[in-house]
Backbone as a printed PyTorch tensor [residue, N CA C, xyz], in Angstrom:
tensor([[[ 53.5960, 143.6890, 102.4980],
         [ 54.3840, 144.8420, 102.1330],
         [ 55.8020, 144.6660, 102.6510]],

        [[ 56.7320, 145.1520, 101.8820],
         [ 58.1390, 145.0830, 102.2690],
         [ 58.5780, 146.4470, 102.7590]],

        [[ 59.3620, 146.4590, 103.8040],
         [ 59.8890, 147.7290, 104.2810],
         [ 61.2050, 148.0290, 103.5590]],

        [[ 61.5000, 149.2860, 103.4450],
         [ 62.7210, 149.7320, 102.7850],
         [ 63.8900, 149.5300, 103.7550]],

        [[ 64.9260, 148.7550, 103.3820],
         [ 66.0320, 148.4890, 104.3010],
         [ 66.9580, 149.6880, 104.5110]],

        [[ 66.9060, 150.7050, 103.6160],
         [ 67.7960, 151.8570, 103.7740],
         [ 67.1930, 152.8370, 104.7650]],

        [[ 68.0080, 153.4030, 105.6300],
         [ 67.4720, 154.3710, 106.5940],
         [ 67.0720, 155.6580, 105.8790]],

        [[ 65.9970, 156.2780, 106.3350],
         [ 65.4930, 157.4950, 105.7160],
         [ 65.6090, 158.6450, 106.7210]],

        [[ 66.1290, 159.7490, 106.2690],
         [ 66.2630, 160.9200, 107.1180],
         [ 64.8800, 161.4350, 107.5040]],

        [[ 64.7720, 162.0430, 108.6520],
         [ 63.4910, 162.5970, 109.0990],
         [ 63.0530, 163.7330, 108.1870]],

        [[ 63.9920, 164.5100, 107.6690],
         [ 63.6540, 165.6550, 106.8360],
         [ 63.3470, 165.2810, 105.3890]],

        [[ 63.6660, 164.0700, 104.9940],
         [ 63.4460, 163.6390, 103.6170],
         [ 62.0540, 163.0270, 103.5020]],

        [[ 61.1730, 163.5610, 102.6310],
         [ 59.8310, 163.0110, 102.5090],
         [ 59.8440, 161.6050, 101.9100]],

        [[ 58.8580, 160.8260, 102.2510],
         [ 58.7750, 159.4500, 101.7830],
         [ 58.3160, 159.3700, 100.3380]],

        [[ 57.5240, 160.3330,  99.8850],
         [ 56.9820, 160.3030,  98.5300],
         [ 57.4020, 161.5520,  97.7820]],

        [[ 57.6330, 161.4100,  96.4870],
         [ 58.0770, 162.5400,  95.6730],
         [ 57.0260, 163.6370,  95.6020]],

        [[ 55.7440, 163.2880,  95.6900],
         [ 54.6950, 164.2970,  95.5990],
         [ 54.6840, 165.2180,  96.8050]],

        [[ 55.3130, 164.8320,  97.8810],
         [ 55.3460, 165.6640,  99.0850],
         [ 56.4330, 166.7270,  99.0200]],

        [[ 57.2620, 166.7160,  97.9880],
         [ 58.3900, 167.6390,  97.8870],
         [ 57.9310, 169.0570,  97.5670]],

        [[ 56.8220, 169.2380,  96.9500],
         [ 56.3360, 170.5760,  96.6060],
         [ 55.2600, 170.4750,  95.5520]],

        [[ 54.8540, 171.6290,  95.0830],
         [ 53.8130, 171.6030,  94.0700],
         [ 54.3700, 171.0500,  92.7690]],

        [[ 53.5360, 170.3910,  91.9750],
         [ 54.0190, 169.8160,  90.7220],
         [ 54.4180, 170.8970,  89.7300]],

        [[ 55.3440, 170.5690,  88.8510],
         [ 55.8140, 171.5180,  87.8560],
         [ 54.7980, 171.7250,  86.7480]],

        [[ 55.1380, 172.5670,  85.7660],
         [ 54.2140, 172.8380,  84.6630],
         [ 53.9620, 171.5860,  83.8380]],

        [[ 52.7980, 171.5110,  83.2620],
         [ 52.4410, 170.3590,  82.4520],
         [ 51.4830, 170.8060,  81.3530]],

        [[ 51.0190, 169.8670,  80.5830],
         [ 50.0550, 170.1810,  79.5270],
         [ 48.7920, 170.7950,  80.1210]],

        [[ 48.4110, 170.3710,  81.3350],
         [ 47.2510, 170.9520,  82.0010],
         [ 47.4900, 172.4370,  82.2830]],

        [[ 48.7310, 172.8030,  82.5950],
         [ 49.0640, 174.2050,  82.8340],
         [ 48.8850, 175.0450,  81.5840]],

        [[ 49.1140, 174.4720,  80.4230],
         [ 48.9510, 175.2060,  79.1660],
         [ 47.4950, 175.6220,  78.9610]],

        [[ 46.5620, 174.8160,  79.4140],
         [ 45.1500, 175.1510,  79.2210],
         [ 44.7310, 176.3640,  80.0330]],

        [[ 45.4610, 176.6730,  81.1040],
         [ 45.1470, 177.8580,  81.9020],
         [ 46.1590, 178.9780,  81.6700]],

        [[ 47.0520, 178.8250,  80.6800],
         [ 47.9760, 179.8850,  80.2970],
         [ 49.3460, 179.8420,  80.9380]],

        [[ 49.6980, 178.7600,  81.6090],
         [ 51.0240, 178.6350,  82.2270],
         [ 51.8990, 177.7570,  81.3500]],

        [[ 52.6450, 178.3820,  80.4460],
         [ 53.4760, 177.6550,  79.4860],
         [ 54.9080, 177.5550,  79.9930]],

        [[ 55.6220, 176.5250,  79.5520],
         [ 57.0220, 176.3120,  79.9170],
         [ 57.8590, 176.3160,  78.6440]],

        [[ 58.8220, 177.2530,  78.5110],
         [ 59.6150, 177.3260,  77.2910],
         [ 60.5870, 176.1590,  77.1710]],

        [[ 60.7780, 175.6940,  75.9610],
         [ 61.7480, 174.6500,  75.6580],
         [ 63.1160, 175.3200,  75.5480]],

        [[ 64.0610, 174.9030,  76.3740],
         [ 65.3620, 175.5730,  76.4540],
         [ 66.1030, 175.5910,  75.1190]],

        [[ 66.0050, 174.5260,  74.3460],
         [ 66.7510, 174.4580,  73.0900],
         [ 66.1580, 175.3450,  72.0010]],

        [[ 64.9470, 175.8740,  72.2010],
         [ 64.3190, 176.6810,  71.1590],
         [ 64.4440, 178.1770,  71.4160]],

        [[ 65.1570, 178.5960,  72.4600],
         [ 65.2450, 180.0200,  72.8000],
         [ 66.1620, 180.7700,  71.8490]],

        [[ 65.6700, 181.9030,  71.3480],
         [ 66.4830, 182.8100,  70.5480],
         [ 66.2140, 184.2260,  71.0430]],

        [[ 67.2600, 185.0480,  71.1070],
         [ 67.0990, 186.4110,  71.5950],
         [ 67.3600, 187.3900,  70.4730]],

        [[ 66.3910, 188.2770,  70.2340],
         [ 66.5020, 189.2970,  69.2020],
         [ 66.0850, 190.6270,  69.8150]],

        [[ 66.9830, 191.6000,  69.8750],
         [ 66.6960, 192.9390,  70.4040],
         [ 66.0260, 192.8990,  71.7720]],

        [[ 66.6390, 192.2390,  72.7370],
         [ 66.1560, 192.1490,  74.1230],
         [ 64.8020, 191.4650,  74.2600]],

        [[ 64.3750, 190.7300,  73.2620],
         [ 63.1460, 189.9430,  73.3410],
         [ 63.5260, 188.4910,  73.0670]],

        [[ 63.1740, 187.6120,  73.9920],
         [ 63.4860, 186.1930,  73.8530],
         [ 62.2710, 185.4650,  73.3110]],

        [[ 62.4770, 184.6770,  72.2630],
         [ 61.4100, 183.8760,  71.6620],
         [ 61.6970, 182.4000,  71.9320]],

        [[ 60.6490, 181.6180,  72.1360],
         [ 60.8030, 180.1800,  72.3760],
         [ 59.4970, 179.4870,  72.0350]],

        [[ 59.5020, 178.1580,  72.1230],
         [ 58.3030, 177.3450,  71.9460],
         [ 57.9910, 176.6520,  73.2580]],

        [[ 56.7040, 176.4460,  73.5290],
         [ 56.2920, 175.7520,  74.7440],
         [ 56.6630, 174.2800,  74.6180]],

        [[ 57.2050, 173.6990,  75.6850],
         [ 57.6330, 172.3000,  75.6380],
         [ 56.4630, 171.3240,  75.6290]],

        [[ 55.2680, 171.7590,  76.0150],
         [ 54.1290, 170.8510,  76.0940],
         [ 53.1610, 170.9940,  74.9180]],

        [[ 52.7720, 172.2360,  74.5740],
         [ 51.7800, 172.3960,  73.4980],
         [ 52.3800, 172.9150,  72.2000]],

        [[ 53.6170, 173.4330,  72.2210],
         [ 54.2880, 173.8610,  70.9970],
         [ 53.9550, 175.2670,  70.5420]],

        [[ 53.1900, 176.0350,  71.3230],
         [ 52.8510, 177.3950,  70.8970],
         [ 54.0810, 178.2940,  70.9730]],

        [[ 54.0320, 179.4300,  70.2890],
         [ 55.1450, 180.3700,  70.2880],
         [ 55.0360, 181.2770,  71.5030]],

        [[ 56.1740, 181.4980,  72.1820],
         [ 56.2170, 182.3320,  73.3730],
         [ 57.2100, 183.4610,  73.1850]],

        [[ 57.0140, 184.5490,  73.9500],
         [ 57.8980, 185.7040,  73.8850],
         [ 58.0850, 186.2320,  75.3040]],

        [[ 59.2950, 186.7170,  75.6150],
         [ 59.5600, 187.3390,  76.9140],
         [ 60.4820, 188.5210,  76.7170]],

        [[ 60.0600, 189.6880,  77.2480],
         [ 60.9060, 190.8770,  77.1980],
         [ 61.9000, 190.8110,  78.3500]],

        [[ 63.0290, 191.4970,  78.2140],
         [ 64.0830, 191.4320,  79.2120],
         [ 63.5960, 191.8850,  80.5800]],

        [[ 62.7950, 192.9320,  80.6490],
         [ 62.3210, 193.4490,  81.9290],
         [ 61.2110, 192.6170,  82.5440]],

        [[ 60.4650, 191.8940,  81.7360],
         [ 59.3550, 191.0810,  82.2530],
         [ 59.8830, 189.7290,  82.7260]],

        [[ 59.2300, 189.1620,  83.7120],
         [ 59.6720, 187.8730,  84.2320],
         [ 58.6820, 186.7630,  83.9190]],

        [[ 57.8620, 186.9440,  82.8870],
         [ 56.9400, 185.8880,  82.4900],
         [ 56.8570, 185.7910,  80.9740]],

        [[ 56.4340, 184.6520,  80.5210],
         [ 56.3170, 184.3890,  79.0910],
         [ 54.9200, 184.7360,  78.6150]],

        [[ 54.8290, 185.3240,  77.4160],
         [ 53.5590, 185.6700,  76.7930],
         [ 53.4030, 184.8460,  75.5290]],

        [[ 52.1860, 184.4300,  75.2430],
         [ 51.9180, 183.6510,  74.0380],
         [ 51.8430, 184.6010,  72.8480]],

        [[ 52.4970, 184.2420,  71.7560],
         [ 52.4840, 185.0550,  70.5400],
         [ 52.1660, 184.1560,  69.3560]],

        [[ 52.1110, 184.7310,  68.1780],
         [ 51.8710, 183.9570,  66.9660],
         [ 50.3840, 183.7910,  66.6860]],

        [[ 50.0640, 182.8720,  65.7790],
         [ 48.6710, 182.6190,  65.3780],
         [ 47.9070, 181.9790,  66.5290]],

        [[ 46.7470, 182.5200,  66.8210],
         [ 45.8860, 181.9430,  67.8650],
         [ 44.5070, 181.7060,  67.2790]],

        [[ 43.9250, 180.6200,  67.7300],
         [ 42.5500, 180.3570,  67.3070],
         [ 42.3660, 179.2590,  66.3640]]])
């Protein structure tokens, strides 16, 4: 094994997985945690519509709510 010649700060973790919990993924979609695709967002009457970046389903978010809801055809 080769050691890394650059000095590493004590506060900086050695592995990227140690930085925090992993972000949303396709696995998150199966349990209802969708991530909107930024380029697909449109706002109509204080309701934001978008598509999920992983599974492509249609999402909706009201201005007062802080989470995305799945909309459109299901099943």
